[in-house]
C-alpha positions in Angstrom: 81.8 27.5 -19.2 85.4 28.1 -21.4 86.7 28.7 -18.0 85.6 24.6 -17.0 86.9 22.7 -20.0 90.3 25.1 -19.6 90.7 23.2 -16.5 89.2 20.3 -17.5 92.5 20.1 -20.1 94.8 21.1 -17.6 93.0 18.2 -15.0 93.0 15.4 -17.7 97.0 16.9 -18.7 98.6 16.1 -15.1 96.5 13.3 -14.1 97.8 11.5 -17.0 101.0 11.9 -15.8 99.9 11.1 -12.5 98.8 8.3 -13.9 101.6 7.0 -15.1 103.8 7.2 -12.3 100.9 5.4 -10.1 100.5 2.5 -12.0 104.6 1.7 -11.2 103.2 1.3 -7.2 100.4 -0.1 -7.8 101.9 -2.9 -10.2 105.2 -4.2 -7.9 102.2 -3.8 -4.8 100.2 -6.3 -6.9 103.2 -8.7 -6.8 105.1 -8.0 -4.2 102.7 -6.4 -1.4 104.9 -3.6 -0.6 105.9 0.0 -1.5 109.0 0.7 -3.9 108.9 4.0 -2.2 112.4 4.5 -4.2 110.3 4.5 -7.5 109.3 8.8 -7.4 113.0 8.9 -7.5 113.1 6.7 -10.7 110.6 9.4 -12.0 113.3 12.2 -11.3 116.2 9.7 -12.7 114.4 10.3 -16.1 114.0 13.8 -15.8 117.2 14.2 -15.6 117.7 11.0 -18.1 115.5 13.4 -20.6 117.6 16.4 -20.7 121.4 15.2 -21.0 119.8 13.0 -23.9 118.2 16.3 -25.8 121.7 17.4 -25.9 122.8 15.1 -28.5 119.2 15.1 -30.4 117.8 17.2 -33.1 115.4 18.8 -30.2 112.2 20.3 -31.4 111.3 17.8 -33.6 108.7 14.8 -33.1 112.0 12.5 -34.2 114.3 13.8 -31.3 111.6 14.2 -29.1 110.5 10.7 -29.2 114.4 9.7 -28.9 115.1 11.3 -25.6 111.4 9.7 -24.5 112.9 6.3 -25.3 116.3 7.0 -23.9 114.8 8.4 -20.3 112.5 5.3 -20.7 115.3 3.0 -21.6 117.7 4.4 -18.8 114.9 3.9 -16.0 114.0 0.4 -17.2 117.8 -0.5 -16.7 117.7 1.3 -13.0 114.6 -0.6 -11.8 116.2 -3.1 -12.8 119.3 -2.7 -10.8 116.7 -1.8 -8.3 115.0 -4.5 -7.7 118.2 -7.4 -8.0 120.3 -5.9 -6.0 118.3 -4.4 -3.1 115.0 -5.5 -3.5 115.5 -9.6 -4.4 117.5 -10.1 -1.1 115.1 -8.9 1.5 112.2 -10.8 -0.7 111.3 -13.0 2.3 112.5 -10.6 5.2 109.8 -8.6 7.3 107.9 -5.9 5.7 109.6 -3.0 7.4 112.7 -4.8 6.4 112.1 -3.8 3.0 110.0 -0.7 4.0 113.2 0.9 5.4 115.6 -0.6 2.7 113.1 1.5 0.0 113.6 5.1 1.4 117.4 4.6 1.8 117.2 3.5 -1.4 115.3 6.9 -2.2 117.1 8.8 -0.6 120.7 7.2 -1.8 119.0 8.6 -5.7 118.0 12.1 -4.6 121.5 13.0 -2.7 123.7 10.7 -5.3 122.0 12.7 -8.1 122.5 15.9 -6.3 126.6 14.8 -6.0 126.7 14.1 -9.5 124.6 16.4 -10.9 125.3 19.6 -8.0 121.6 20.8 -6.5 121.0 23.9 -8.5 117.8 23.5 -10.9 118.2 23.3 -14.3 115.6 24.5 -17.4 114.4 21.3 -19.6 114.8 21.2 -22.9 111.8 22.0 -25.5 111.9 18.0 -26.7 109.7 18.6 -28.5 107.9 21.6 -30.9 106.1 24.3 -28.7 103.4 25.3 -30.7 99.7 27.1 -29.1 96.0 26.1 -30.6 93.2 28.4 -29.6 89.7 27.0 -30.0 87.3 30.4 -29.1 88.6 30.9 -25.5 90.6 27.7 -24.8 94.0 27.8 -25.0 95.9 24.2 -26.1 99.3 23.5 -25.6 101.4 21.6 -28.0 103.2 19.5 -24.9 99.6 19.0 -23.4 98.3 16.9 -26.6 101.9 15.2 -26.2 101.6 14.4 -23.0 97.7 12.7 -23.5 98.5 11.5 -26.5 101.9 9.6 -25.0 100.1 8.4 -22.1 97.0 7.3 -23.6 99.5 5.1 -25.9 101.5 4.4 -23.0 98.3 2.4 -21.1 96.8 1.2 -23.7 100.6 -0.5 -24.8 100.1 -1.6 -20.5 96.6 -3.2 -20.4 97.9 -4.9 -23.6 100.9 -6.4 -21.9 99.3 -7.3 -18.6 96.2 -8.8 -20.4 97.7 -10.5 -23.7 100.6 -11.2 -23.6 101.6 -14.9 -21.0 104.5 -12.1 -18.8 101.0 -10.9 -18.2 99.0 -13.3 -17.4 102.1 -14.6 -15.8 102.7 -11.2 -13.6 98.1 -11.5 -12.7 98.6 -15.0 -11.7 101.9 -14.1 -8.8 99.2 -11.2 -8.3 97.0 -13.9 -7.1 98.9 -16.8 -5.7 102.9 -16.6 -5.6 103.0 -19.8 -4.1 100.7 -21.2 -6.3 102.0 -19.4 -9.4 105.8 -20.8 -8.0 104.0 -24.7 -8.3 103.0 -24.4 -12.1 106.0 -23.5 -13.3 106.3 -20.0 -13.3 109.2 -17.5 -12.8 109.3 -15.4 -9.5 112.5 -14.0 -10.8 111.4 -12.8 -13.6 108.2 -11.6 -13.3 109.1 -9.4 -10.6 112.0 -8.0 -12.6 109.6 -7.5 -15.6 107.3 -6.0 -13.2 109.9 -3.6 -12.2 111.5 -3.0 -15.5 107.8 -1.8 -16.7 107.1 0.4 -14.0 109.8 2.3 -14.5 110.2 2.5 -18.1 106.1 4.0 -16.9 108.1 6.1 -14.4 111.1 7.1 -17.0 108.4 8.9 -19.7 106.3 10.6 -16.6 109.4 12.5 -15.6 110.0 13.7 -19.3 106.6 14.4 -19.5 106.5 16.2 -16.7 109.3 18.1 -17.0 108.2 19.4 -20.6 105.1 21.0 -18.9 107.0 21.9 -15.6 110.1 22.7 -17.0 112.9 22.8 -13.8 114.2 20.0 -12.7 116.4 19.3 -9.7 117.2 15.7 -7.5 114.5 16.5 -5.4 111.7 17.4 -7.7 110.2 13.9 -7.5 109.0 14.3 -3.9 105.4 15.6 -4.0 104.7 14.1 -7.6 105.6 10.9 -6.1 103.6 11.1 -2.9 100.5 12.4 -5.2 100.8 9.5 -7.6 100.6 7.6 -4.4 97.5 9.0 -3.2 96.0 8.2 -6.2 97.1 5.2 -6.3 95.1 4.1 -2.8 92.4 6.4 -4.0 92.0 4.1 -7.0 92.8 1.1 -5.2 96.1 -0.2 -4.9 96.7 -2.9 -6.7 94.7 -2.8 -9.1 95.5 -0.7 -12.8 92.5 0.9 -13.9 92.1 1.8 -10.2 95.2 4.1 -10.2 94.7 5.6 -13.3 91.3 6.7 -12.7 92.6 8.0 -9.1 95.2 9.9 -11.1 93.0 11.7 -13.3 91.0 12.4 -9.9 94.1 14.2 -8.8 94.8 16.2 -11.5 91.3 17.0 -12.1 90.9 18.1 -8.0 94.3 19.7 -8.3 93.7 21.8 -11.4 90.6 23.1 -10.4 91.1 24.0 -6.5 94.3 25.5 -8.2 92.5 27.6 -10.2 90.2 28.9 -7.4 90.2 31.5 -4.9 91.6 28.5 -2.6 94.5 28.0 -4.5 97.5 27.3 -1.8 95.8 24.3 -0.7 95.7 22.7 -4.1 98.7 20.2 -2.2 96.8 19.7 0.9 93.1 18.3 -1.6 95.2 15.1 -2.1 95.7 14.3 1.6 92.3 15.4 1.7 90.7 13.2 -0.3 92.9 10.3 0.9 91.2 10.2 4.0 87.7 10.9 2.6 87.9 8.0 0.2 89.7 5.9 3.5 86.6 6.6 5.3 83.7 6.1 2.9 86.0 2.8 0.9 89.0 1.4 2.7 90.1 -1.3 0.0 90.0 2.5 -2.8 86.9 3.4 -5.5 88.4 -0.5 -7.6 90.0 -1.7 -5.0 88.2 -5.2 -3.0 88.9 -6.1 0.3 90.4 -9.6 1.5 89.4 -11.8 4.2 92.1 -13.3 5.4 92.4 -16.6 7.5 94.4 -16.5 10.7 
């Protein structure tokens, strides 16, 4: 039972990080109906922004850690808005294949651009928050895990409030349902899309810092595997559904940690894609997604 509870805590921490990343995928898909494959590399840039920000704040303190988190989120917000404005907006009415190829190109540009600027050598991420361990019986809970879960919970609740309690959130939902009708009633599509990218990129920046805290080695290609798993989580939960993305991320986090703690630990990465296949066979729209019927 102790080992089960320990893996449950580990899975919750990992799933919370995947959720922050998966929500960016699902928000952009919900509004624009395409997958932003550069999103995982925005996550990577968030880790690097946090790494360099930590040099200029009192690291190892609560306020220093929050400052690093805020700087990384701000940097990724600016990057996400720039990507949308100069890369995706000119192709908004182009065929989806063109946008997909451009997204992959932007992903590679970010990876090799960071490698050119900062080198390919992995860097140790500093302890930006106070580090300690809490022992409860046979359970060991690190302060980093508590911070990851707490910060992720606050950000997810904040996102829920923004999407469902604000005018911009209502505009996002309207554009997601019917972009043309939303424009006819006066909603500015460019503003909504920019806001969506800003919001998703900020969450990715926070996820990058939180991930680097628990797995403290960063490099220009660190976003590839977490990005793939977060994408799988968004599909599992139902692409376009915010609660679905969070649910899929938690399921994936739990599955990965439980498999990682078993005799089949070498297959923990494969479990993500195995889950995707099973869910797609049983529920093609995802756990909380809905199948849509298109008239032709």
